[in-house]
Each structure stands twice: as C-alpha cells, then as structure tokens.
Rosetta silent file (secondary structure, phi, psi, omega in degrees, C-alpha in Angstrom):
SEQUENCE: MLVDSGAGLNLISPKVISKLQISDEELKVIGTFQGINPGRSRPKGKITLLVVFGRELNYQTEKIVFDVVELPLPYNGILGHPALAKFMVAYHYAYNTLKMRGPMGVISIPSDKKDTIICVDKMYRDAVAVEAAEVAVPAKEERKES
SCORE:     score description
SCORE:     0.000 S_00000001
   1 L     0.000  129.283  177.995  105.144  106.305   26.393 S_00000001
   2 E   -87.764  134.023  173.788  106.371  102.904   25.271 S_00000001
   3 E  -100.543  117.106 -176.219  106.817  102.334   21.558 S_00000001
   4 L  -131.520   99.124 -177.443  105.999   98.689   20.731 S_00000001
   5 L   -65.363  -16.179  177.624  105.881   97.861   17.034 S_00000001
   6 L   -89.079  -12.447 -178.783  104.466   94.441   17.855 S_00000001
   7 L   -76.737  135.067  179.356  101.454   95.715   19.777 S_00000001
   8 L   -86.424    0.852 -178.415   98.195   95.692   17.838 S_00000001
   9 L  -132.009  156.543  168.520   96.673   98.464   19.950 S_00000001
  10 L  -105.746  121.368 -176.057   97.530  101.980   21.001 S_00000001
  11 E  -117.131  148.701  175.770   96.852  102.196   24.757 S_00000001
  12 E  -142.239  148.194 -175.916   96.760  105.146   27.097 S_00000001
  13 L   -79.185  143.587  174.572   96.290  105.404   30.841 S_00000001
  14 H   -58.915  -27.484  177.962   93.160  106.963   32.370 S_00000001
  15 H   -63.620  -38.656  179.235   95.497  109.158   34.427 S_00000001
  16 H   -68.487  -40.843  177.662   96.811  110.780   31.243 S_00000001
  17 H   -60.160  -40.059  179.575   93.235  111.313   29.994 S_00000001
  18 H   -66.109  -44.469  179.701   92.399  112.962   33.329 S_00000001
  19 H   -65.586  -26.388  175.687   95.480  115.253   33.086 S_00000001
  20 L   -81.661    1.085  179.334   94.390  116.238   29.567 S_00000001
  21 L    59.161   42.955  175.089   91.043  117.196   31.147 S_00000001
  22 L  -102.214  126.739 -177.548   89.055  114.810   28.944 S_00000001
  23 L   -82.451  159.559  177.981   85.869  113.587   30.620 S_00000001
  24 H   -62.170  -25.099  179.566   84.670  110.008   30.512 S_00000001
  25 H   -66.428  -23.940 -177.603   81.642  111.169   28.480 S_00000001
  26 H   -83.637   -8.211  178.777   83.982  111.979   25.560 S_00000001
  27 L   -81.682  138.825  175.705   85.200  108.379   25.393 S_00000001
  28 E   -85.657  130.159 -179.015   83.554  106.045   22.829 S_00000001
  29 L   -68.356  136.940  177.450   82.340  102.811   24.409 S_00000001
  30 L  -138.289  170.354 -179.288   84.035   99.639   23.168 S_00000001
  31 L   -84.559 -170.891 -179.036   84.075   95.934   24.039 S_00000001
  32 L   -84.547  165.330  172.805   86.751   93.939   25.833 S_00000001
  33 E  -142.055  164.969  177.911   90.050   92.708   24.420 S_00000001
  34 E  -135.804  165.904 -179.446   92.613   90.178   25.546 S_00000001
  35 L   107.318   -9.825  178.047   96.333   89.555   25.232 S_00000001
  36 L   -93.575  -53.541  176.390   97.560   92.554   27.233 S_00000001
  37 L  -109.478  167.359  169.365   96.922   91.246   30.746 S_00000001
  38 L   -60.837  129.397 -178.832   96.101   87.713   31.861 S_00000001
  39 L    85.293 -158.641 -177.505   92.419   87.323   30.924 S_00000001
  40 E   -97.040  147.430  175.502   90.282   90.028   29.385 S_00000001
  41 E  -108.815  137.249  179.248   90.764   93.772   29.798 S_00000001
  42 L  -107.808   98.389  178.735   87.770   96.077   30.054 S_00000001
  43 L   -71.038  155.221  175.698   88.800   99.461   28.613 S_00000001
  44 L   -73.876  -22.366  179.256   87.032  102.634   29.671 S_00000001
  45 E   152.927 -169.330  178.886   86.627  103.517   25.986 S_00000001
  46 E  -118.704  150.597  176.958   88.377  104.912   22.926 S_00000001
  47 E  -144.609  141.297  174.412   89.608  108.422   22.201 S_00000001
  48 E   -98.931  123.074 -178.686   91.195  110.007   19.157 S_00000001
  49 E  -125.022  149.921  173.188   94.111  112.299   20.003 S_00000001
  50 E   -80.630  130.258  177.171   96.532  114.322   17.901 S_00000001
  51 E  -118.428  132.399 -176.173  100.077  112.996   18.230 S_00000001
  52 E  -122.021  130.898  170.274  102.993  115.138   17.085 S_00000001
  53 E  -115.618  139.927  175.136  106.583  114.095   16.417 S_00000001
  54 E   114.249 -162.998 -177.920  109.313  116.607   15.617 S_00000001
  55 L  -129.190 -169.897 -174.189  109.970  120.323   16.220 S_00000001
  56 L   -39.355  -62.048 -175.066  108.854  123.730   14.992 S_00000001
  57 L   -93.422  -24.867 -174.161  109.569  123.471   11.276 S_00000001
  58 L  -119.334   86.896 -176.334  110.068  119.764   10.836 S_00000001
  59 E  -143.018  164.800  176.299  107.163  117.853   12.399 S_00000001
  60 E  -137.847  133.389 -177.778  104.428  115.338   11.542 S_00000001
  61 E  -121.556  137.095  178.530  100.969  115.242   13.131 S_00000001
  62 E  -141.802  150.055  171.843   98.482  112.350   12.915 S_00000001
  63 E   -87.477  122.211 -176.536   95.150  111.515   14.595 S_00000001
  64 E  -119.194  134.784  176.705   95.702  108.321   16.569 S_00000001
  65 E   -90.186  124.188  178.832   92.952  106.218   18.218 S_00000001
  66 E  -113.588  142.364  168.182   93.824  105.071   21.725 S_00000001
  67 E   -90.647  127.373  179.872   92.092  102.533   23.948 S_00000001
  68 E   -90.152  112.119 -175.072   91.858  103.984   27.453 S_00000001
  69 L  -147.248  140.335  176.693   92.659  101.118   29.861 S_00000001
  70 L   -80.248  113.266  179.240   94.094  100.764   33.355 S_00000001
  71 L  -126.918  143.455  178.144   97.254   98.670   33.075 S_00000001
  72 L   -78.174   70.005 -175.800   99.925   97.980   35.685 S_00000001
  73 L  -120.859  155.242  178.400  102.670   99.503   33.538 S_00000001
  74 L   -85.889   11.078 -179.923  105.499  101.897   34.436 S_00000001
  75 L  -132.792  171.399 -174.133  104.666  104.202   31.543 S_00000001
  76 L   -81.127  -15.235 -179.723  101.668  106.244   30.428 S_00000001
  77 E   175.039 -175.699 -178.031  100.725  104.190   27.404 S_00000001
  78 E  -129.842  125.793  167.456  101.754  102.177   24.413 S_00000001
  79 E   -93.095  109.495 -175.360  102.180  103.421   20.850 S_00000001
  80 L   -99.779 -167.596 -177.185  101.610  100.260   18.850 S_00000001
  81 H   -55.154  -41.265  179.445  101.755   99.182   15.252 S_00000001
  82 H   -55.943  -42.968 -179.465   98.646  101.169   14.166 S_00000001
  83 H   -71.310  -42.480 -179.565  100.254  104.478   15.185 S_00000001
  84 H   -65.394  -36.410  177.132  103.671  103.622   13.815 S_00000001
  85 H   -66.808  -39.411 -179.373  102.165  102.589   10.486 S_00000001
  86 H   -64.575  -36.670  178.088  100.249  105.852   10.258 S_00000001
  87 H   -82.860   -8.767 -174.436  103.454  107.826   10.813 S_00000001
  88 L    53.094   54.290 -177.558  105.359  105.393    8.528 S_00000001
  89 L   -80.909  138.350  168.783  108.024  105.030   11.215 S_00000001
  90 E  -106.776  127.846 -179.309  111.306  103.155   10.705 S_00000001
  91 E  -105.064  128.528  177.697  112.727  101.851   13.979 S_00000001
  92 E  -106.965  105.232 -172.825  116.487  101.377   14.242 S_00000001
  93 L   -67.127  -33.565 -178.385  117.038   98.906   17.086 S_00000001
  94 L   -65.654  -38.204 -178.964  120.838   99.357   17.350 S_00000001
  95 L   -96.376   -6.464 -178.463  120.486  103.086   17.943 S_00000001
  96 L    51.302   54.155 -175.094  117.058  102.757   19.696 S_00000001
  97 E  -134.831  141.859  174.310  115.742  105.576   17.469 S_00000001
  98 E   -98.149  141.529  176.510  112.541  106.198   15.530 S_00000001
  99 E  -134.140  140.649  178.437  112.829  107.839   12.114 S_00000001
 100 E  -151.893  162.208  178.574  110.108  109.227    9.890 S_00000001
 101 E   -75.671  144.339  172.973  109.653  111.685    7.025 S_00000001
 102 E  -131.076  171.405 -178.494  108.944  115.304    7.827 S_00000001
 103 L   -64.971  -23.003 -176.692  108.307  118.323    5.577 S_00000001
 104 L  -116.309   16.189 -179.636  111.954  119.479    5.992 S_00000001
 105 E   128.649 -163.888 -176.570  113.678  116.088    6.048 S_00000001
 106 E   -75.409  135.498  173.921  114.013  113.088    8.354 S_00000001
 107 E  -100.668  122.711  177.708  112.673  113.390   11.903 S_00000001
 108 E  -110.959  128.228  178.223  114.764  111.354   14.388 S_00000001
 109 E  -119.512  102.986  177.594  113.396  110.570   17.840 S_00000001
 110 E   -78.699  156.545  177.276  116.031  109.014   20.107 S_00000001
 111 L   -74.723  155.339  177.749  115.018  107.068   23.183 S_00000001
 112 L   -92.689  102.869 -175.742  115.358  108.657   26.602 S_00000001
 113 H   -61.057  -36.393 -179.908  117.915  106.398   28.360 S_00000001
 114 H   -64.693  -45.856  176.870  117.126  107.801   31.786 S_00000001
 115 H   -63.241  -38.004  178.178  113.371  107.071   31.431 S_00000001
 116 H   -61.282  -45.337  179.765  114.200  103.592   30.093 S_00000001
 117 H   -64.193  -40.766  177.865  116.284  102.801   33.158 S_00000001
 118 H   -62.075  -44.157  178.483  113.575  104.087   35.466 S_00000001
 119 H   -62.526  -46.529 -178.303  110.922  101.929   33.720 S_00000001
 120 H   -64.728  -41.310  176.999  113.085   98.790   33.759 S_00000001
 121 H   -60.747  -43.374  179.204  113.882   99.380   37.456 S_00000001
 122 H   -64.551  -43.929  178.916  110.175   99.737   38.298 S_00000001
 123 H   -61.248  -40.264  176.849  109.314   96.594   36.340 S_00000001
 124 H   -62.242  -48.582  179.431  112.057   94.682   38.166 S_00000001
 125 H   -59.540  -40.123  179.058  110.875   95.853   41.594 S_00000001
 126 H   -65.129  -41.393  179.757  107.281   94.902   40.707 S_00000001
 127 H   -64.965  -39.016  177.441  108.375   91.454   39.542 S_00000001
 128 H   -64.577  -41.136  179.657  110.363   90.894   42.729 S_00000001
 129 H   -64.010  -43.875  179.310  107.351   91.963   44.833 S_00000001
 130 H   -62.529  -44.741 -178.436  105.017   89.544   42.975 S_00000001
 131 H   -63.709  -42.436  177.998  107.513   86.686   43.371 S_00000001
 132 H   -61.435  -39.889  178.202  107.870   87.420   47.119 S_00000001
 133 H   -66.944  -36.891  179.383  104.089   87.397   47.494 S_00000001
 134 H   -69.487  -36.358  178.461  103.809   84.045   45.699 S_00000001
 135 H   -70.806  -35.490 -178.402  106.457   82.478   47.980 S_00000001
 136 H   -70.432  -30.903 -179.643  104.710   83.828   51.085 S_00000001
 137 L  -106.377  116.776 -178.672  101.346   82.264   50.128 S_00000001
 138 L   -65.429  148.451  178.828  101.582   78.501   49.572 S_00000001
 139 L   -66.250  158.665 -176.075  100.038   77.147   46.410 S_00000001
 140 H   -59.065  -41.313  179.757   96.629   75.374   46.636 S_00000001
 141 H   -62.116  -39.600 -179.989   98.183   71.981   45.969 S_00000001
 142 H   -66.730  -38.970  178.935  100.709   72.394   48.774 S_00000001
 143 H   -66.205  -37.383 -179.608   97.935   73.341   51.241 S_00000001
 144 H   -66.036  -36.943 -179.347   95.809   70.280   50.279 S_00000001
 145 H   -65.820  -32.883 -176.545   98.736   67.931   50.921 S_00000001
 146 L   -68.714    0.000    0.000   99.281   69.229   54.488 S_00000001
C-alpha cells in the first residue's frame, strides 16, 4: 500500500477486494473521477474497510472509505490524505516513517525498504517498456510527412 499524503482519494485494487472475498454487489456505485490516470477513471465503486495500525496493545482502528479502481500501479492501493487525516498521522520524510497516537503511546510505522525497491524497480521497467513501444511506433505527424 502506498501512503501518499497529497492524494485526495483512498484507492484500492479490485484484486485486493477479491482476496478479501467482497462481492461487487457490496460496492456502492459512484461516478467517475480524474487526475489519477490520463483522462477519467471509472471506479467499480466505494467500500468502507477497517484499517488498523499498530500491535496488540498499542493500535488505532478507523473506518476508511476506498474507491475500488483498476490502476496500473505496482502496489495494492493508495492511502491518501483522507485516511491520514482520520488517523492524525505525522509523516517524517527523513526517516520515511508514519507516527500517530495510540492508547499506549506513539505508534511508529517504518517503511519497508525491500518493498519500496521492488515497487520502484517495477515502475522503472514499466516506464522503459512504454518508451520502447513509443519509439517502435512512429508518431502520427512523422507518418503523414512520409
């Protein structure tokens, strides 16, 4: 799950919804939105899920509304500003750590460096593949000139 404090939506992949054994009938129908992909995105719907941060004695749980949408991303979803505000998260960019209040003190959630490297590697490979495909197919203007 990507944590993006600048994102105005909480997004989750339909694959995750399927793994949670949630049927499409349980999703609330919503309209389109834009700004995530080029053009408009048509989500499958909205779902409210419990999200938990922390451990046995020191944890915080909130109900978070997710838009279920198919996105070409290397992660299962995006926790955006609405979720982070609900948890009252403080993000420390130098340590790449989330911090929030819990019943027994501060809850610290460090980033998983291995997963970060895997995601960045996948994004790089996807970008290289797209660039190679664009070079292989001449642009419309170049074809008209020939």
